[in-house]
Each structure stands twice: as C-alpha cells, then as structure tokens.
DRENPALO-712534 format. One record per residue (C-alpha): residue in one letter; z, y, x. Coordinates in steps of 0.05 Angstrom, whole numbers, plus 5000, padded with zeros to 4 digits. Layout:
% DRENPALO-712534
AZYX...
//
This chain:
% DRENPALO-712534
M499410018344A496709648284P489109558284L484909958236V481609588180Q474109598194R470510068147T463210248140M461210788190T455011188172E455811878205P460012218259R466612538239V471912848285D478113078247C482713288304D482913548374L481013048428P484412618448G487912498383P495312328386R494411568385S488811598434A493012058480E498711548478L494010968501L490711398553A497311598581R499510868585Q492810688617G493811228669R500610938687R498510218691E491210188710S487710358777N485211038795A478110738796R477510788720T471811268702Y469711338628P476311548598R476612128647H470712448613L470812128544P478212158525I478411688466A481311008453P476210578412A479010138358E473009858323A465409918322S459209738283G451909848300S451110538332F458210778313V465110748343R471710928309D477711108354V485010958339D485711638307G480311508257N474911948289V467811668284F462711758339I455411598348D455411168410F449411348455L452711018514A452810318482G457009998536A452710318590G446609998560V449809318549L449909328473S442409298462L443109118389G449009568377H456309388365N457908728332H451008538308P452708028254E447707508276L449907558349V457107498327R455406868286S451906558346V457806688391V462906418339A458705798329Q458205658404L465705798412G467305148376L462604738419L462904948493T464705608525H464405478601G459505028635L459005218708D451805078727F450904438686P445104408640T446804498567P442704548504I444505278493K443105458565D436305108561D434805548499F437006178536V432606008597E426605858553A427706518517Q428106918580L421906588612S418006698547M419007458553L415707498621P408307698629A404007078615G401807008688M409006968713R412106468664D409905808696R411705998767T418306348757K425106058772V431806298745H438406338785F444906488751C449606938789G456707198780P456707588715T455008288741G448708648761A451608788830N452508048843A445307938821V443108458870E447008098925A443707448906A436707758908V437908058977K440607409003L434707018974C429607479007K433107449074I433306689072A426006629048T423107079099G427906969157R428207739164G434408179154D432708909140I432109209070V428509829047T431610208989F430710918960Q434611548956G437811658889G438110938873F444010548848H444909798853G452409678845S459009778879T460009128916H459109138991A451609019000A449709328933M453509958951A450109989019L443409988981S445510548934G444111278949L450811578928V454211748993A461411898971P463711178955K461010929021T464911429065A471311079045V468710389064P466410379137N461509879166G456709779108M451209279108P446809379170G439309389168T439009859107H433410389108F432910959056F426411279037P424611838988F423511648916S418011958873Y422912478842C417913028832A422813518799R426713518864C421713278914P425313068977L419213289016D418713958981L411813818956S408313958890P405513398846A399013808839T397513748913C402013178936D397812528931T404312148929N406412289000C412911918992A408811258989T404711479048Y411011629089L413610939073E407110599091R406510959158S413710829176L412910089163T406510019201D408210469260G410010059320N414310629344G417110769275G423910459288I424109979231P423109229239L418908889186P423908839128A425408239085A424808639021V424109308987I428809408926L426709898872E429110138804P422810308763I427010828731Q433011068768G438711038718E445211298751G440711728794G439012138733V433911768691V428111878740P421811458724A417711288785T410611538781A405510998768D401811148833F408111088873V409810398845R402810118850R402110338921L408810068938R406709398911T400309418951I403909609015T409109049008R404008518991E399508709049L405408689099G408708049070I414808429047L418308178983L419008678926I425508658887V425509038821D432509218797E431909188720V439409158708Q439109798665T431709818647G431009088627C431408738559G427209248523R430609888542T424110248560G419709958506T417309338543W421808768560F421708968633A419909668656F415609408714E410509168661Q408709898648Y406509978720D401809378717I405109028777E408508358788P414708368830D417207788873V424407818848I427208118783V434608298776A437208288706S444108338675K447008868626A443508728560L441807978571S446707758517G445708378473I453008378451G456908498516T458607788538P457307818612I451507478646A447007638706L441107288737I435007368782L428007138765Y423606988824D417106668847E418005928857K415305968929L421906338948D426405778924T428305588996W435805648994A440505058996S445204798944G451205278938A447805838975H450006328921I455006098871G459906398819T465106068775F463006478714R455406358718G455805858660N457906318603Q455605918543L457606468495A452906938530F447306438530A448106348455A448007088441G442207208490A437806678460E439206958390A437907678415V430907488439R429407178370I431807818336V427808258382R421507888364R422907818289D425008558279D419808868325V425609178365L420909378420G416609748371N422810108346V424510298418R417710618426R417910988359R425011238370G423111438441A417311868415Q422112168364I427212338419S421712628461A419413078403R426413318391L428613428465T422313648500P422814368469L429314438510M424714558570A424215278545D431815338558P432815678627W438515198643V434314578631R430414358692E427113738663V427313278602R425012588621G425411858598R422111248571G423510868507L431110938494M433111168562W433111928569G436012468613I436413218610E437213518679L441114188680A440614688735D442715408750P436615838733E437916308789T439415838846G436315188823R442614828842P444914228798A449414478742G454413918739D459914328708F455214538652A453213818642G460713618636A461714178585V455713918545Q458613218546S465313488520R462213918466A457913338443L464112888439R467913398397R461913398350G461912638347L456712408401I458411968460I453712108518E453911978593R452212378656G448812198721G444312468776R445912958832D452813268820D452712928751C447913468727V443712998681V446012888610R444112168594I443311768530L442511018522P442310878447P442310158418L435209908414N435509818339V438110518326T435310828262A431211468257D436711828219V442011678271V437211928326D436012558287T443312688279A444912548351C439212998378S441613558334I448613508364L445813458434V441014038429D446514478398A451414288453I446414518505E443715148471T450415438449G454415308512H451015648571P455815858626
//
C-alpha cells in the first residue's frame, strides 16, 4: 500500500463504514501474523497512515480527532514540528548511549529536575530504566526494598501499574493474573478512595475517609497480619481503573501514615505526569512530597520511549548494575523531552490544560442528568464518564463499548477503562485547541445521549 501524502487535517470526516477496505486488509493481516495480546485494534478498527496535532488519518482517508493520543504518550500531539526537528538533529549525532553521560542527556535531566517542586530539586536523583512505565515500577519497588530491607508492598484496589510480573501483581485487575500463577508475594491490597463505588459501602457525607483509617489501623495492629511494608504505591488518579481521582484527605492522610511509620511512598505518575492534570505532576495538587516518583509515557512528548524514577537521594543505596536496561540511553527521547519542557514553559501548556479541562467539565458535567451516567470526573485533560445501568447500578460495559464505536464512526477516537470497561475515557493532547475540544465533546455527548440500550 502506497503511503498517503500528508495533508492538513482540521476536522473529523468519516466517509465509509469502519473499517474501510484498506484498513480491513491490514487488520486481517495483523490478525494472522500478530499475537492475540493486541488490544486497541479490536475496539478501534482503523489502520492509521498519518497524523498531525490532534488528528489522525487512516489508510482509507478517514480523519479522526485523536483523544487517545498514544494512551497519553503524545502530550504535544502528533508530529509536533519542533519535537520532530529536535529528534532529526539528534539523529545525526548519537542515538544510543547506554548510561553514559551525554550533552543531550544532561539537558534532559536538568529539564526534568527543574519541573519538580522547588523543595525537591536539590535532593532528588534520577534513575533511567528500561523504556516502559512497568519497568520503572519494577525499579521503584526494587529500590524501596533495598533501601528499607523490607519486602512487603501495599497497593490499592482498582490501580494499574503495568503487565510485567511485579507490576501486574500490584495491579487490581484480576483476570490477567489468573493465567500467571505465583505472583509477587508480599502484596497487600487496600480500598482506594473511589467514592462513587465505595468498597466499604459508605457515603462521602458521613465517611470521614474510612479507607485511610482502615489502612492505618491495619498497619499499626500487631495482630493485623501485615508486616511493616517497604512501600505503598499509589496513583493519584487511577487511569486504567476509570479516571478516579483520589480525594485530597485520603492522599494527605496516606502521606502522614507512611511518614510516621517509616514506609516509603511511591507515586505512579506514568499516566498523570508531564502536565496531564494541569500541574507537571499530579501529586503537587495534593500538597505532598513522595519518596519515589515513577514517570514514563509523555516524557519525550513525541512517543520515543523513555522511563525513569525520581527519588530522594537518601534512598540511593543500591549497587552498580542493580537495575539496568539496554535501552535506557535513548538519546532521541532525551532530545525530544528536553525540547518538550521548553515548549511547555514557553507556550503555557499547563495553563492550556487547565483551561481546556474547565471547558470539558462545562461540556460533560451536564451528562450527570442522564440516567445512564453514574459520574463524570477528571482533572486537566484526563476525563472519564462512568456508565451504569440505572435500574441495577451495575457497570454498563456494553453501553460504553457502543459509545466508543459510535464516537469512532463520527470521527472521534476515545478509550475505555474501569470496572467492566464501563468508563469512557479521553486523553487529549495537552496543546489541544478550544475548537477541537468543542467538536469532540459534541460528538461524545451525542454518542451517549442518542444510544441508550
């Protein structure tokens, strides 16, 4: 198939049934040759050919607004010209550097440290991992175990930290784990502050954050069954779990509990980091300082893979080679990532995230009047609409799937997550314009309001 010539894309347009004939051909070939583990093409049956900004064109010429954005990887949209230039320039200098110091790596490290809260910058160290968020989670857990000499880890129901062995063990989703026996031992799950579906069946009006109280009492009870853990790992906003922001009281009490007990707090910012929620890291909105930060997805801004952990220098107790990875020296990612930080500052991208987030809230919050909508929630440019049967309250995963399909046919790419995939999710590029947001929200609202079961 000859590639399409890139043309300006300014609005969605779907001219044929999906998948179109050329997409159908590629999807069929993929099905014959690639593993059954593939996911996105099963629900989004298109074959992308080119992209620019917030838009994607498939091989059949259909144009879509992309509010998946590489699962949050493409923070500045597809093919941002300045990021492309930075990668091309680096391509002629050095592409792979293991863990040697290089000028562009030094620029990248300086840029990342400069985005931390002021009190953390001078005492934070950076460790580069294999180029996935899951590998960074593995590194964070390993670091905390080495630094404390303890082996247990506390995690939360509904969380997602990756699909490698330890990261999967720390994730709430049960189905993938049943096929892989003997997960990482010493993993303890506790309720997350998911008030719309409180695991303790309490009401926020009278609860007083009992999920935090339960955790505290379990960790301080000599007969509670849990040895003092090395760390607690937390997503400030559960992404794959359905875009569930932790309450401020829950996070602050968790930080107090862990500090008083000498437990390290790992904050998983793989999806929420690099400006996604309106601050560079989501934990900043909770007025806490974690011991370890996990970051990956949007670090380069353009999709060149990179992952790292940032941690307090007092934890730097591991030996040379304790956690390595051949591809931890991606110079192209460093070049794009350093340039992305410069652009974020110059163009007030975080301000745009907050403004567009307010715009999305204004457009989507009225959906709460729809009997099939249980909750609309989000921060910045990370939003979810939870759908549930109005009679039973059960998660409406089939309805969410139908909404995703209808939105795609109207030219909008969105994702699902949460219990039974009942949450319709959007992750727009952080520099998305008001006009594109307005068009996308109109498509999404229509897909929900006109398609009830």
